[in-house]
N, C-alpha and C positions, 0 to 999 in steps of 0.2 A: 333713573337713566338707562336707557337701553344700550345695547352693544354697538349699535349704529351711531348713536350719539357721542359715545365715548371715543370711537374710532375717529369721527369728524373732528372732535376737539382736539386730538393728538395731532391730526393732520394740519388743522389750522394753526395749532401752535407751532408746529414746524415750519410751515410757511411764514408765519410772522417772525420767527426767529432766524431763519436760515436764509430765506429767499428774498425778503423784502429789504430794501435799503432806503426807506423813507425816514426822514427826520421830523418828528411832530414835537413840538415844544412840551405839550402837556403829558404825552403819553410815551414811556419807553417801550417800543415794540418788541424789543429782546425779551424784556421781564414779562410782559404780558404774553408773549409766546410761550415762554417757560412755564408760567403759571397755567396757561391752557393745556399744555402737554402733561404738567403733573397732575392736574384734576382729572384729565382724561384718562391717564394711567391707573390712577387710584380708582376712579369709577370703574374701569374695565376690569381690574382685579377684584374688587367688591363684587361685581356682577357675576363674574365667572365662578367665585367662591361660593356664592349663594345658589348659582345654578347647579354647580356639582352637588351640593347638599340636598337639592330637590329631587335629584334623580334617584329613583328607587330600583334596586336590582331584584328580579325574580329570584325565587329559590333555585338552587341547582337541581338539575334532574335526578341526581343521586340521593336527594334528601327523602326520607321516608314520608309517606303520606300518612297522615294522623286522621282517623275518622273516629269521631265521637257517637256512641250510641246512647241517646237520651230517652229511648223507651223504656218504661218501667212495667215488667210483667207481673200483673196482679192476678194470681189464680186461687 
């Protein structure tokens, strides 16, 4: 799931839970909204943690540069 899908799921869950006042016999919209919000938040936290792990940081400018000399002098 992408970050946009997770945010949309949280928004739809909040709308179902907080804004709608429909009564449907087979579906409890409050519970469905809470489930959507929970899944969206779980997906968002998972996505962010994986995205943070993928970021690589370049070495600091104060780090010494190591140059290996692979030439062998045969005389």
